[in-house]
N, C-alpha and C positions, 0 to 999 in steps of 0.2 A: 335704822339709825336716821334720828330725827335732826336736821340741821337748822341752827337757828341764826338769824342776822348776825348777831354779835358773835359768834363763832367765826362766821366768815370773813366778817370785818377783822378780827384777830387776826388771823390767819395772813390775810392781806397786808396786814400793817408788819407783821413778823418778816413776810417775805419782802417787803419794801425795806426793812431794815439792813438786809444782807447786801454789803457793800459788793460792787460791781467791778469790773475792770474793763474799762472802755478800750475799744478797738480804734486803731486808726482807720480812718476812711481806706478801705480797699484792701485791708489788711486780713490775711487768711486766718480763720477762725482757729481757736485752739483744739487739741484733740485730747480726749480722754477715754480711758480704758479701766474697766473694772472688772476683774476676773476672780474666780476660785479655782484653784490648785489643790489636788489630793496628793499628799506625802504618801510614798510607800509606808506600810504602819511602821510607828516607832522611828521614824527619819524625819519627823518635820523640823526639828531644831535643827538638825543638819542641814537642810534645805533652806531654811530660815537664813542661817548664817552664810550661804552661799549667795541669796537672793540681796542680801543686805550688803554685802562687801563688794558687789559688781556696779553699786550704784553712784559711787563715788563722784565720778566726772563725766556726765551725759550730757553733753550740749543740748540746749533746748528743753531740757527736763524742767518743768515746775515745781514738781511735788512728785513724789512716789512713796507711797506709804505701803508698808508689808505689816499685815495684823494675823494674828492667830484668830480661830474661830471658837468660841467658848463652848459650842455645841458639839464641835467634832475635833478629837484629840489630833486628827491628820490633815484638818484642812488649813488652808491659808488664803486669805485674801488680799489683792493687790490692787491698789487705787492709784493710777498715773494720769496725770496731766502734762502735756507736752505743748509748747508753742506752736504747733503745727505737725500735721501727719509726716510730713518729710522728715521732721527730726526724730519723729520716732522708728522711723524705717532706717534712718542713719544709725542709730542707736544699736540697732541688731547687727551692725558690720563691724562695731567696734572691737578691737582685740581682747578687751577685758570682758565683754558682755559675751561674744562667743565662746570664751573659755569658761564663762559661768555657766552658760548653757550645757555645754559638754560635760561639765563636773555635776550639773543638777540632774541632767536627764535621767541617771538611774536610780534618782531618789523620788522620781516623778511616778505616781500611779495614774494621774490622768487628769485632765482639765474640765471642771464640772461645768462652767460658764463663763461667757465672756461677753461683756457689753460695750459697745462704742459709745461714748457721750461726747457733746460740744459744751465746755464748760465755759459759764460766762462770767464768774466771779464768786468770790467768798472770803472767808476771814484766812488769813496768811497766804492768798494766792495775789503774787503780783506778777505781772506780764512783763 
Protein backbone atom coordinates (compact mmCIF):
# COMPACT_ATOMS: atom_id res chain seq x y z
CA UNK A 1 0.00 0.00 0.00
CA UNK A 2 1.35 3.41 -0.95
CA UNK A 3 0.71 6.37 1.35
CA UNK A 4 0.41 9.81 -0.15
CA UNK A 5 0.98 13.00 1.79
CA UNK A 6 -2.61 14.13 1.13
CA UNK A 7 -3.94 10.87 2.65
CA UNK A 8 -1.92 11.37 5.81
CA UNK A 9 -3.02 15.00 6.08
CA UNK A 10 -6.68 14.08 5.49
CA UNK A 11 -6.47 11.42 8.20
CA UNK A 12 -4.91 13.88 10.62
CA UNK A 13 -7.63 16.44 9.92
CA UNK A 14 -10.33 13.82 10.43
CA UNK A 15 -8.83 12.85 13.79
CA UNK A 16 -8.56 16.49 14.83
CA UNK A 17 -12.29 16.94 14.16
CA UNK A 18 -13.29 14.32 16.77
CA UNK A 19 -14.44 16.12 19.89
CA UNK A 20 -12.50 15.33 23.02
CA UNK A 21 -13.65 15.23 26.60
CA UNK A 22 -11.24 17.23 28.72
CA UNK A 23 -10.32 15.71 32.04
CA UNK A 24 -10.00 17.80 35.14
CA UNK A 25 -6.42 17.98 36.38
CA UNK A 26 -5.75 14.93 38.51
CA UNK A 27 -8.97 13.19 37.39
CA UNK A 28 -8.81 9.45 36.83
CA UNK A 29 -8.99 8.44 33.17
CA UNK A 30 -12.18 6.98 31.77
CA UNK A 31 -12.32 3.20 31.50
CA UNK A 32 -13.48 1.34 28.41
CA UNK A 33 -14.14 -2.28 27.54
CA UNK A 34 -14.94 -3.87 24.20
CA UNK A 35 -15.89 -7.53 24.26
CA UNK A 36 -17.40 -10.24 22.12
CA UNK A 37 -19.68 -12.83 23.71
CA UNK A 38 -20.94 -15.98 22.03
CA UNK A 39 -24.47 -17.03 22.90
CA UNK A 40 -25.43 -20.68 22.94
CA UNK A 41 -26.86 -21.50 19.49
CA UNK A 42 -30.25 -19.89 18.97
CA UNK A 43 -30.16 -17.92 22.25
CA UNK A 44 -28.67 -14.61 21.07
CA UNK A 45 -31.95 -12.65 21.25
CA UNK A 46 -32.72 -13.91 24.76
CA UNK A 47 -29.21 -12.97 25.88
CA UNK A 48 -29.55 -9.54 24.24
CA UNK A 49 -32.75 -8.87 26.17
CA UNK A 50 -31.08 -9.70 29.49
CA UNK A 51 -28.03 -7.54 28.72
CA UNK A 52 -30.16 -4.57 27.72
CA UNK A 53 -32.58 -4.65 30.65
CA UNK A 54 -29.81 -4.71 33.26
CA UNK A 55 -28.19 -1.51 32.00
CA UNK A 56 -30.80 1.03 33.09
CA UNK A 57 -29.17 2.39 36.26
CA UNK A 58 -25.44 1.90 36.52
CA UNK A 59 -23.77 4.87 38.24
CA UNK A 60 -20.67 6.02 36.37
CA UNK A 61 -21.64 4.34 33.11
CA UNK A 62 -21.24 6.85 30.30
CA UNK A 63 -22.04 4.48 27.44
CA UNK A 64 -23.12 0.85 27.18
CA UNK A 65 -23.75 -0.36 23.65
CA UNK A 66 -24.89 -3.88 22.84
CA UNK A 67 -24.67 -4.91 19.17
CA UNK A 68 -25.21 -8.00 17.09
CA UNK A 69 -22.52 -9.31 14.77
CA UNK A 70 -23.86 -9.48 11.20
CA UNK A 71 -21.31 -12.18 10.34
CA UNK A 72 -22.16 -14.50 13.24
CA UNK A 73 -25.72 -15.32 14.34
CA UNK A 74 -24.59 -16.17 17.88
CA UNK A 75 -22.16 -13.30 18.56
CA UNK A 76 -22.75 -10.12 20.55
CA UNK A 77 -20.42 -7.12 20.88
CA UNK A 78 -20.52 -4.96 24.00
CA UNK A 79 -18.81 -1.59 24.17
CA UNK A 80 -18.70 0.09 27.58
CA UNK A 81 -17.37 3.44 28.74
CA UNK A 82 -17.15 4.26 32.43
CA UNK A 83 -16.06 7.35 34.30
CA UNK A 84 -13.36 5.15 35.88
CA UNK A 85 -12.39 1.57 36.70
CA UNK A 86 -13.95 1.73 40.16
CA UNK A 87 -17.39 2.56 38.73
CA UNK A 88 -17.16 -0.52 36.52
CA UNK A 89 -16.12 -2.70 39.46
CA UNK A 90 -18.95 -1.26 41.58
CA UNK A 91 -21.49 -2.02 38.85
CA UNK A 92 -20.70 -5.72 39.16
CA UNK A 93 -21.93 -5.58 42.76
CA UNK A 94 -25.31 -4.01 41.88
CA UNK A 95 -28.26 -6.35 42.61
CA UNK A 96 -29.77 -5.93 39.13
CA UNK A 97 -26.44 -6.68 37.45
CA UNK A 98 -25.80 -9.74 39.64
CA UNK A 99 -29.31 -11.02 38.85
CA UNK A 100 -28.79 -10.43 35.13
CA UNK A 101 -25.46 -12.30 35.20
CA UNK A 102 -27.14 -15.26 36.91
CA UNK A 103 -29.91 -15.32 34.27
CA UNK A 104 -27.48 -14.83 31.37
CA UNK A 105 -24.87 -17.41 32.40
CA UNK A 106 -26.73 -20.46 30.93
CA UNK A 107 -27.15 -18.60 27.61
CA UNK A 108 -23.44 -17.81 27.20
CA UNK A 109 -21.33 -20.27 25.21
CA UNK A 110 -18.13 -18.30 25.74
CA UNK A 111 -16.22 -15.05 25.63
CA UNK A 112 -14.24 -14.59 22.42
CA UNK A 113 -12.31 -11.48 23.35
CA UNK A 114 -12.12 -8.51 25.66
CA UNK A 115 -10.07 -5.38 25.22
CA UNK A 116 -9.56 -2.67 27.80
CA UNK A 117 -9.37 0.89 26.48
CA UNK A 118 -8.86 4.42 27.81
CA UNK A 119 -11.53 6.55 26.08
CA UNK A 120 -10.54 10.16 25.42
CA UNK A 121 -13.69 11.50 23.74
CA UNK A 122 -15.98 11.23 20.79
CA UNK A 123 -19.43 12.00 19.48
CA UNK A 124 -22.09 11.48 22.13
CA UNK A 125 -19.62 10.98 24.94
CA UNK A 126 -19.89 13.46 27.75
CA UNK A 127 -17.95 13.02 30.96
